[in-house]
Structure formats: C-alpha cells, structure tokens
C-alpha positions in Angstrom: -182.1 107.9 62.3 -179.8 105.9 63.8 -176.6 107.2 65.3 -174.8 104.4 66.9 -171.6 105.3 64.9 -169.5 103.0 67.4 -171.2 100.0 65.8 -171.1 101.0 62.1 -168.5 99.1 60.2 -165.7 100.8 58.6 -164.7 100.1 55.2 -161.1 100.7 55.7 -161.0 97.8 58.1 -162.6 95.3 55.3 -160.7 92.2 55.0 -162.3 90.7 52.0 -164.5 93.3 50.3 -167.2 92.8 47.4 -168.2 96.0 45.6 -171.2 96.1 43.2 -171.2 98.7 40.7 -174.6 99.4 38.4 -175.1 100.1 34.9 -176.0 103.6 35.7 -172.7 104.4 37.3 -170.5 102.7 34.8 -172.3 104.0 31.7 -173.5 107.2 30.5 -177.4 106.6 29.7 -177.5 109.3 27.2 -174.4 108.4 25.2 -174.0 104.8 26.0 -170.5 105.1 26.5 -168.1 104.0 29.3 -167.5 106.7 32.4 -163.7 106.2 31.8 -162.8 109.0 34.3 -165.4 107.5 37.1 -163.9 104.1 36.5 -160.3 105.5 36.9 -161.3 106.8 40.3 -162.8 103.6 41.6 -159.7 101.8 40.2 -157.6 104.1 42.7 -159.9 103.2 45.3 -159.3 99.5 44.5 -155.8 100.0 44.5 -155.9 101.4 48.0 -158.0 98.7 49.4 -155.4 96.3 48.0 -152.5 98.2 49.3 -154.2 97.7 52.9 -154.1 94.2 52.4 -157.8 93.7 51.8 -159.0 91.2 48.9 -161.5 93.0 46.7 -164.0 91.4 44.2 -165.8 93.6 41.5 -169.4 92.6 40.7 -169.8 94.8 37.8 -173.0 95.3 35.5 -172.7 97.1 32.3 -172.1 94.4 29.4 -175.6 94.8 28.0 -175.5 98.8 28.2 -172.2 98.8 26.3 -173.1 96.2 23.7 -176.4 97.6 23.0 -174.8 100.6 21.6 -172.3 99.2 19.4 -175.3 96.8 17.8 -177.4 100.0 17.4 -180.3 98.4 19.6 -183.0 100.5 20.8 -183.5 101.9 24.2 -185.9 100.2 26.8 -186.3 96.5 27.6 -184.8 94.2 25.2 -186.0 90.8 24.2 -183.9 87.9 25.7 -182.1 87.2 22.6 -181.2 90.7 21.8 -179.9 91.2 25.5 -177.9 87.9 25.2 -176.0 89.4 21.9 -175.5 92.8 23.7 -173.9 91.1 26.4 -171.7 89.1 24.1 -170.4 92.3 22.6 -170.2 94.4 25.7 -168.6 91.9 28.1 -165.3 92.0 26.0 -165.2 95.9 26.3 -166.2 95.8 29.9 -163.6 93.2 31.0 -161.0 95.4 28.8 -162.1 98.4 30.6 -161.3 97.0 34.0 -157.9 95.6 32.8 -156.9 99.0 31.5 -158.0 100.9 34.6 -156.4 98.8 37.1 -153.2 97.6 35.2 -151.3 101.0 35.9 -151.8 100.1 39.6 -150.1 96.8 39.3 -153.2 94.8 39.5 -154.1 91.8 37.5 -157.8 91.1 36.8 -159.9 88.2 35.7 -163.1 87.7 34.4 -165.7 85.3 36.1 -169.2 84.7 34.5 -171.8 83.0 36.6 -175.4 82.2 36.6 -177.9 81.3 39.2 -177.7 77.8 38.2 -174.0 77.8 39.2 -174.8 78.7 42.7 -177.6 76.3 43.0 -175.7 73.2 41.8 -173.3 72.0 44.4 -170.5 71.0 42.2 -170.6 74.3 40.1 -170.7 76.3 43.4 -167.6 74.5 44.8 -165.7 75.1 41.8 -166.8 78.6 41.6 -165.7 79.2 45.2 -162.4 77.4 44.6 -161.7 79.6 41.7 -162.3 82.8 43.4 -160.4 81.7 46.4 -157.4 81.1 44.3 -157.7 84.3 42.4 -157.8 86.2 45.7 -154.9 84.1 47.0 -152.8 85.0 44.0 -153.7 88.9 44.4 -155.9 89.1 41.5 -159.1 91.5 41.3 -161.9 89.3 40.1 -164.3 91.2 37.9 -167.6 89.3 38.3 -170.9 89.3 36.1 -173.9 87.2 35.3 -173.3 85.3 32.1 -176.2 86.8 30.3 -175.0 85.2 26.9 -176.2 81.6 28.0 -178.5 82.4 31.1 -182.2 82.0 30.5 -184.8 83.6 32.3 -185.3 80.5 34.5 -181.7 80.3 35.5 -181.0 84.1 35.9 -180.5 86.1 39.1 -182.1 89.0 37.3 -179.9 91.6 39.1 -176.4 92.2 40.4 -177.5 93.0 43.8 -178.6 89.5 44.4 -175.6 88.2 42.4 -173.0 90.4 44.7 -174.4 89.0 48.0 -174.2 85.3 46.8 -170.6 86.1 45.7 -169.9 87.7 49.0 -171.5 84.6 50.9 -169.3 82.3 48.8 -166.0 83.9 49.2 -166.7 84.6 53.1 -166.3 88.3 52.5 -167.0 90.5 55.7 -168.3 93.7 53.9 -170.3 94.3 50.5 -170.9 97.6 49.3 -173.7 98.3 46.6 -172.7 101.5 44.7 -176.0 102.8 43.4 -177.9 105.7 42.4 -179.1 106.1 45.8 -177.2 106.9 49.1 -179.3 104.4 51.3 -182.5 103.2 52.5 -185.1 105.5 53.3 -188.3 105.5 55.2 -190.1 106.3 51.9 -189.4 107.2 48.5 -187.8 110.6 49.1 -188.6 111.6 45.4 -192.2 111.2 46.4 -192.2 112.0 50.2 -190.0 115.0 51.4 -190.3 113.7 55.2 -188.6 110.5 54.0 -185.5 110.0 56.1 -182.3 107.7 55.3 -181.4 105.1 58.1 -177.8 104.8 58.7 -177.9 101.7 60.4 -180.2 98.9 60.0 -179.6 96.2 62.9 -181.9 93.7 61.7 -184.2 93.5 58.7 -187.9 93.6 60.0 -191.1 93.6 58.1 -191.2 97.4 58.7 -187.8 97.8 56.9 -189.0 95.5 54.1 -192.1 97.9 53.8 -189.7 100.7 53.0 -188.5 99.4 49.6 -189.4 101.1 46.5 -189.0 100.3 42.7 -186.2 101.0 40.4 -185.6 104.7 39.7 -182.8 104.1 36.9 -183.3 103.6 33.2 -180.4 101.3 32.8 -180.3 99.3 36.3 -182.6 96.4 36.8 -182.4 96.3 41.0 -184.5 98.2 43.0 -184.7 98.7 46.6 -186.4 95.4 47.2 -183.5 93.6 45.4 -181.2 95.4 47.5 -183.0 94.2 50.8 -183.0 90.5 49.4 -179.3 91.0 48.9 -178.9 92.2 52.5 -180.8 89.2 53.9 -178.5 86.9 52.0 -175.2 89.0 53.1 -176.1 89.4 56.9 -176.9 85.9 57.1 -173.3 84.8 55.9 -171.8 87.3 58.5 -171.3 89.9 55.8 -172.0 93.6 56.7 -173.7 95.3 53.5 -173.6 99.0 52.7 -175.9 100.9 50.2 -174.2 104.1 49.3 -174.2 106.5 46.1 -171.6 105.8 43.7 -171.8 108.7 41.2 -168.8 110.4 43.1 -165.4 110.4 41.6 -164.1 108.3 44.2 -167.0 106.3 45.9 -165.0 104.0 48.0 -163.0 107.0 49.5 -166.0 108.9 49.8 -167.7 106.1 52.0 -164.4 105.8 54.2 -164.6 109.4 54.9 -168.3 109.2 55.9 -170.5 109.8 52.9 -174.2 109.2 53.7 -175.0 105.7 53.3 -177.0 102.7 54.9 -175.2 99.9 56.6 -176.9 96.5 57.4 -175.1 94.9 60.4 -174.0 91.1 59.9 -175.2 88.2 62.0 -171.7 87.3 63.4 -169.0 87.0 61.4 -168.4 85.1 57.9 -166.3 82.3 59.5 -169.1 81.7 62.3 -171.8 81.8 59.9 -170.1 79.2 57.5 -169.7 76.9 60.6 -173.0 77.3 61.9 -174.6 76.3 58.5 -172.3 73.1 58.2 -173.2 72.1 61.7 -176.8 72.5 60.7 -176.3 69.8 57.9 -177.3 66.1 58.0 -174.2 63.8 57.4 -174.4 61.6 54.3 -171.6 59.4 55.4 -168.8 58.7 57.7 -164.8 59.4 57.5 -162.8 57.5 60.2 -159.4 58.9 60.8 -156.4 57.6 62.9 -154.9 59.3 66.0 -152.3 61.4 64.1 -154.9 62.9 61.9 -157.0 63.7 64.9 -154.2 65.6 66.6 -153.9 67.6 63.5 -157.6 68.7 63.3 -157.5 69.7 67.0 -154.3 71.9 65.8 -156.5 73.7 63.3 -155.3 71.8 60.3 -157.3 70.2 57.3 -157.9 66.5 57.0 -155.5 64.7 54.4 -156.4 61.4 52.9 -153.3 60.0 54.7 -155.0 60.0 57.9 -158.3 58.2 56.9 -158.9 54.8 57.9 -162.4 53.9 56.8 -165.0 55.8 54.7 -168.7 54.6 54.9 -171.7 56.0 53.2 -172.8 57.3 49.8 -172.0 61.0 49.1 -171.1 63.3 46.4 -168.6 66.1 46.3 -169.1 69.0 48.9 -171.7 66.9 50.8 -171.6 66.5 54.7 -169.9 63.8 56.2 -169.3 62.9 60.1 -165.6 62.7 61.2 -164.9 59.9 63.7 -161.9 59.5 65.9 -160.0 56.3 66.4 -162.3 55.0 69.1 -165.3 55.8 66.7 -166.0 58.9 68.5 -167.7 61.7 66.5 -165.0 64.5 66.4 -167.1 66.8 64.0 -168.6 67.4 60.5 -167.1 68.7 57.4 -167.9 69.3 53.7 -165.8 66.4 51.8 -164.1 67.4 48.8 -164.5 63.9 46.9 -167.0 61.4 46.0 -167.5 58.3 48.4 -166.0 56.3 45.8 -162.9 58.5 45.2 -162.4 58.9 49.0 -162.4 55.2 49.6 -159.9 55.0 46.8 -157.4 57.4 48.2 -158.0 56.7 51.9 -154.6 56.1 53.6 -152.5 57.5 50.6 -150.4 60.7 50.7 -151.8 63.9 48.7 -149.1 63.9 46.1 -150.3 60.3 45.1 -153.7 61.1 44.3 -153.2 62.0 40.6 -151.5 58.6 40.2 -154.3 56.7 41.8 -157.3 58.5 40.4 -155.9 59.4 37.0 -156.7 63.1 37.3 -155.4 65.8 39.8 -157.4 66.5 42.9 -157.5 68.6 46.0 -154.6 68.1 48.5 -157.1 68.0 51.3 -160.0 65.7 51.8 -161.8 68.1 54.1 -160.4 71.5 54.2 -160.1 73.2 57.6 -162.5 76.1 56.5 -165.2 73.7 55.4 -165.1 71.8 58.9 -166.8 72.0 62.3 -165.1 70.1 65.4 
C-alpha cells in the first residue's frame, strides 16, 4: 500500500473540482426515493468548496432511478425506451433536488445534459466547453448528466464515471472525485478475497493495475472498477488527479479532506500543460498572419483578436488548429480558432465589437483565446 503522503493530492487545494455522484448514493435502492439528508450534507461540502474559491461541477446519476419509481417500472435492467421515459420524469426531480439543496447556501445551479456525441463532435464540444466555462465564471454549480432521453446505445457514455472524466478534461479541472460504494481500488475484489489491499496512490495506470478491476457490485449503478479505470486514464492524461472514494458517509468531501480512505490517481502534469501539449501535437489546417501589435499582445499572454489579423489562409472549421504567423511570416505558434475560415477572412482587421454587424450574428470576441494557444 502506497505511503507517499507528500504526493497525495489535497481536495482542499482543488481549484476546479468535478464530483461524480452514483445512483446508489443518491437514491435509496429499496424505496426508490431521494436520500435528502445525504444530499444536504453534500450541498454543505460544495458550499464550503465554493467558499474557498473552488469551481465545482457535479456529475450526477439518479434520474432513471428516481423516474422509474414514479412510473411504477419493475426493478432490474430496463429496455431503452423505458429508461428514456424514466429519465425524462426523473431528470426534473433530480434537478429540483439539487436546486433546493444548494439554494440555502446562496448557490445557483444549472442543468447540463450531454451525450457521447456531444464530446466527439468538435462544434458541440466547443459549445459545451464555452457554456460550462461561462457558468463557472458566473459562480454557478453545473449539474451534469447524460441526456438519457435522446441518447441511443450507439451514442451513450453508458456510465457517469467516464462522463465525469470527460467533463473534467473539457473544463480543465485539476481534481476529479468519483463518489462510489467502494473506498478505492483494491488488489482484488475485497468481497471475495480477504487478503485484498486498497491502493492509496496510483502513480501510473499499468497493465497490473488494470488487471485489478472487477465488476459492478451495486444494483443501481452501471459503472464498475473497469469504467473507473477508464475514467482515470482520461482524467490523468488531461492533467487531472482523480480519487475513488466511498460516498455513503454524511459529508463525503469533508471526510475525504480529513483523510478518509481512498485511491488517488496522479495526473500527468497539470491541466493547462496537458491541453497545450495536445494543441501542439495537432497538424494546422490553415494560417493566420498577424501584425506587430498583435504579436506583442500574444507575447504578453493575451488572446488574438480579429483586429490584429492581416491575412487568413487555408480551409478550416471552428475549433480546428491553425498556425499563427508573425509580421515577417515567421511561425509564432499554433491555436484552435473560434471561427471558420470564411468567417475569419470576413472579420480580419476588424474590432471585436463590429463582429455582429459584419457577420449578422454575435460571435466570440477573440479569434483564438489564449487558453487555446501554444506559442
């Protein structure tokens, strides 16, 4: 069992925290009712994290579990159509429960429903990323769930462990906590092997680590340890530390901060470095030449505005990589552009406040945001 406590992430130091809540924690499996007291404790933890200045996103299961009781659907695996109907009914109750739990702490909530297709389609991904960034900037606590009412089997995440990891990567979170019915990753299934040991720290996900994964043990949750390890791979590659922790205690995040048993997976660098590395690896689809003033602004860490652009070359869509050229044609860097090639050519040299009048619809102020740029 790892004892490198100096390298274990501290949840109290998280700047942007994503927390995944499983159905078995939020909904009483016997009665099919919301565990209101447990949710109240979680809300207090979230309020304290927000009070420390951390952004918080909750990825919550529970809509199908809540809706199936209302509709009188039988226990066990439901056909897709019944799952979608249960989700449509339960999602309203789930969103209202979070709103009522967090409102007394002065926190505003927002419901964000996504599918796997939303993260694989570039335009949808960018829209999701921009929306979540704006919500966090406004101090809102987004409640994210898979859009079960429209997702088919082919475009589903299938579990919220992987969805939570994708959200963490999308928003550049530095910590992800999977609250579960287990308190970490064990060398073997502890229910079957009394000699199984929990790993406090996983510096790297090796084949040996993957071999330790088992199957789901909960009657409500879809994710087992295999999906949690898949989530860990996504998170750590994006520079996000991830913890698997028991969530059944009254205030699970406070318990984790106080040293409750869990397994931490160490990130590969930090979120910003991981994102820059990803952008740097892309092949440019076009070029954007800029003037000397814009080059100086970029060197000072600012975003690229349309006013500083002198030429646009190539064919590219929104969110695709382009090379950034200086006044002498030298390559300054690379970035993900927020407009199509035709749009970029149309607004090049113009001030940001003129964009809506030129294009006929409002657009982003920056052509390439500094967070989407490598120099």
